[in-house]
N, C-alpha and C positions, 0 to 999 in steps of 0.2 A: 672414397671416405677415410675419415681419418681415424686414428686410435681414440680420441676423445669424444667420436661420435658412437664408438662402440662402448665405451663406459658408460654413456649417457644412455643409448638405447636399450642396452642389456643388463644396465645396474650393476656394473661390475665395481669393484673395489679396487681402488689405486694401491699398491704397496710400495712401489718405489719407481725410478725413472720418470718422474712427472716432466722433465724437460724434453722427454720424446713423444709427449701427447699429440703432437701435430703430425708425426709420421702417418705417412699415407700408406693404407692397408689395400693390397690387391690380392688377398685372398687367405686362404688359411692351411695349417698342416697340422695333423694330428697323429701323435705318437708318443711313446714313453721308452723308444729305444733311441739311444742318442746317436748312434751310426748311422740308423735310418734317417733321422733328422737331418744329420750331417750331409748324408748323400743325396735326399733329395727334396728337402725343403727348398723354397725359393727367395729370393729378396722381397722385402715388403710383405711376406705373409706373416699372419699371426701363428703362433704356436701354441697349440693346446695341449697339456701334459699335468700330470701329478708329480714329477720330477721336481725337486725344490733345491738341489745343491749348485755348488757354484760352476758345474760344468756347463749348467743350462746355459747360463750367460755367455760362457765361452762360445758354445754352438751357435748361439743367438747373434752373437757380435760377428762371428766367422761368417754367416750367412746373412747378415745385415736385415734381420727380421725386423718387422714393425713393433712386436710385441710378444710377450709371453703371457697366456691365462693360464693359471693354475687351478684345478677344480677341486671340488670336494671341501671347499673352505680351508683349502691348505695356505700355508703362508712358508715364503722362501728363508731359508737361514741368513743370518747377519751377512756373511761373506757373499753370498747372491745379491742381496739387495745393495750392498756396496758396488758391487760391479755393475749392478743395473744402473745405478746412478752415475757411475763413470761413464759408462757407452750412452748413456741417456736412451736406453731402450726399456720401455716399462714392463714392470710385472703387475699383472692383474689378478685379482682372485674372484671366483664364483662359489657359490654353495651347490651349484647344479653339477651333475655328472657329466663325465667327459661325452657321452652320446647327447645328452640333452643340451649340452653348451654348443657343440659341432653343430647341432640342428638348426638352433637358434641362430648362430652366426653364419650359417648357410642361407638360411632364408632373409636374414637381413642384407647380406653381401649380394644376394641374387635379386632381392628388391629392386635394388639400386639399378642395375642394368637394364 
């Protein structure tokens, strides 16, 4: 499944990083603790978080994540958006809670298997 499929099927808003919408998604990681994501997230996963600052993209790039999903209608700050566009890692947004977004993403990714 590609990031663009997630956008379409989950009704996500694309904030930035549109050039990365063809990235392949292999799973997801949910955490708001940056060191936890840095130590445990895997390449091609989607990161669900409420963190919006530039360090989010530094970690997403370091871990080669497929995309970042911001919950509760949050949007990234300008530096984060700029970094997302440079790295071609999409930042997506949903009005759903972390719990609801994780559940919907889990169902979608596991329905494909």
